[in-house]
C-alpha positions in Angstrom: 32.5 -3.9 8.8 30.7 -6.8 10.4 27.9 -8.7 8.7 25.1 -6.8 10.4 26.6 -3.5 9.3 27.1 -4.8 5.7 23.5 -6.1 5.6 22.2 -2.8 7.1 24.1 -0.8 4.5 22.7 -3.0 1.7 19.1 -2.7 3.0 19.5 1.1 3.3 20.7 1.4 -0.3 17.9 -0.9 -1.5 15.3 1.2 0.5 16.6 4.4 -1.2 16.0 2.6 -4.6 12.5 1.5 -3.5 11.6 5.0 -2.2 12.7 6.4 -5.6 10.5 3.8 -7.4 7.6 4.6 -5.1 8.0 8.4 -5.7 8.1 7.9 -9.5 5.0 5.6 -9.3 3.1 8.4 -7.4 4.2 11.1 -9.8 1.1 11.0 -11.9 -1.2 11.4 -8.9 0.9 13.6 -6.6 -1.3 16.6 -7.2 -4.1 14.7 -5.6 -2.4 12.3 -3.2 0.6 12.6 -0.9 2.6 9.5 0.1 1.0 9.3 3.6 -2.5 9.6 1.9 -1.5 6.9 -0.6 -0.6 4.6 2.4 -4.1 5.2 3.7 -5.6 4.3 0.3 -3.6 1.1 0.3 -4.8 0.2 3.8 -8.4 0.9 2.8 -7.9 -1.1 -0.4 -6.6 -4.2 1.5 -9.2 -3.9 4.4 -12.3 -2.9 2.5 -14.1 -0.8 5.1 -12.4 0.5 8.2 -13.2 2.5 11.3 -11.2 5.8 11.7 -9.6 4.7 15.0 -8.5 1.4 13.5 -7.1 3.2 10.4 -5.2 5.6 12.6 -3.7 2.7 14.6 -2.7 0.9 11.4 -1.0 4.0 10.1 0.4 4.9 13.5 -1.0 8.4 13.5 -3.3 10.3 15.8 -7.0 10.0 15.0 -7.2 13.7 14.3 -4.4 13.3 11.7 -6.2 10.4 10.2 -9.4 12.4 10.0 -7.7 15.2 8.2 -6.2 12.7 5.7 -9.6 11.2 5.2 -11.2 14.6 4.6 -8.6 15.3 1.9 -9.2 11.9 0.3 -13.0 12.5 0.3 -12.5 15.9 -1.2 -10.4 14.3 -4.0 -13.2 11.8 -4.6 -11.0 8.8 -3.6 -12.8 7.8 -0.4 -16.1 8.2 1.4 -17.5 7.7 4.8 -20.7 6.4 6.4 -21.9 6.3 10.0 -21.6 2.7 11.3 -25.1 1.4 11.6 -24.1 -0.8 14.6 -22.6 2.2 16.5 -23.7 5.6 15.4 -20.6 7.2 17.1 -18.3 5.5 14.7 -17.5 6.3 11.1 -16.8 3.7 8.5 -14.4 4.6 5.7 -13.9 3.0 2.3 -12.4 3.7 -1.1 -14.5 4.9 -4.0 -14.1 3.3 -7.4 -11.7 6.2 -8.3 -9.7 5.4 -5.1 -9.5 1.7 -6.1 -8.3 2.7 -9.7 -5.7 5.1 -8.2 -4.3 2.3 -6.0 -4.3 -0.2 -8.9 -2.6 2.3 -11.3 0.1 3.4 -8.9 0.7 -0.3 -7.9 0.9 -1.3 -11.5 3.5 1.4 -12.3 5.5 0.4 -9.3 5.3 -3.3 -10.3 6.5 -2.5 -13.8 9.5 -0.7 -12.7 10.5 -3.3 -10.1 10.0 -6.0 -12.7 12.4 -4.1 -15.0 15.0 -4.0 -12.3 14.5 -7.7 -11.3 14.8 -8.8 -14.9 18.4 -7.5 -15.0 19.3 -10.1 -12.3 20.5 -13.6 -13.2 18.1 -16.4 -12.2 20.3 -17.5 -9.2 20.4 -13.9 -8.0 16.6 -13.7 -8.2 16.3 -16.9 -6.1 18.7 -15.5 -3.5 16.8 -12.2 -3.4 13.5 -14.0 -2.9 14.9 -16.0 0.0 16.7 -13.0 1.6 13.7 -10.6 1.3 11.2 -13.2 2.5 13.4 -13.8 5.6 13.8 -10.0 6.1 10.0 -9.4 5.7 9.2 -12.1 8.2 11.8 -10.8 10.7 10.1 -7.4 10.4 6.6 -8.7 10.7 5.6 -7.5 7.2 2.9 -9.6 5.4 3.5 -10.6 1.8 2.3 -8.3 -1.0 -0.9 -9.4 -2.7 -0.6 -11.8 -5.6 -1.4 -10.3 -9.0 -4.2 -11.7 -11.1 -2.7 -11.4 -14.6 -5.9 -10.2 -16.2 -7.5 -7.9 -13.7 -4.7 -6.7 -11.3 -4.9 -7.5 -7.6 -7.7 -10.0 -7.1 -10.5 -8.6 -4.9 -10.4 -11.7 -2.6 -6.7 -11.2 -2.0 -7.3 -7.6 -1.1 -10.1 -8.5 1.3 -12.7 -6.7 -0.8 -16.1 -7.8 -1.8 -16.7 -7.6 -5.6 -19.7 -5.3 -5.1 -17.7 -2.9 -2.8 -21.0 -2.3 -1.0 -21.6 -1.2 2.5 
C-alpha cells in the first residue's frame, strides 16, 4: 500500500468515527432535526441571516430542497423567515433562539466526546494530529471550527452573529 492509500484508509476510518460521534450528538434532537437539517442550522448559525438561494448553494442542494428543509425547521420552531426589505422577491432566513440553543447543545455534546477521545492521546500525538488535520483541512478548503468561549459557548462574533439576533 502506498502512502496515499494508507492516508486515505486512515482518513476513512477517522471519518467513520467522526460520523458516529456526530450521530450520537444529534441523538437527543433527532425527532426534530435530521443531519441535513442540522447542517442547515449550523450554516445559519455561522452566517446569521441568509437568503434561500445562498443557503441552497452553500449546502449544495436545489433551492426547492432547501425550501422544504426550511419549512420543516420553521415548523419545529428552529428557524424563521422574513421578506427581504431590499428585494421583496427574496426571503431571508435565520435561527430562532431555540435554533441557536439546538446548535450550541449538539456542538457541546460533540465537543465533549471528541475531547474525551483526544485526551487519550499522548501530547506528541496531539501535536502531530493538529498539524496533520490543519494541513488536511486547508487542502480540502475547509475553514477552521469556531473558537469556544469557555463561559458562553461559541462567541457570537466568531459565529458572525449580532448579539441582538435582530433583523
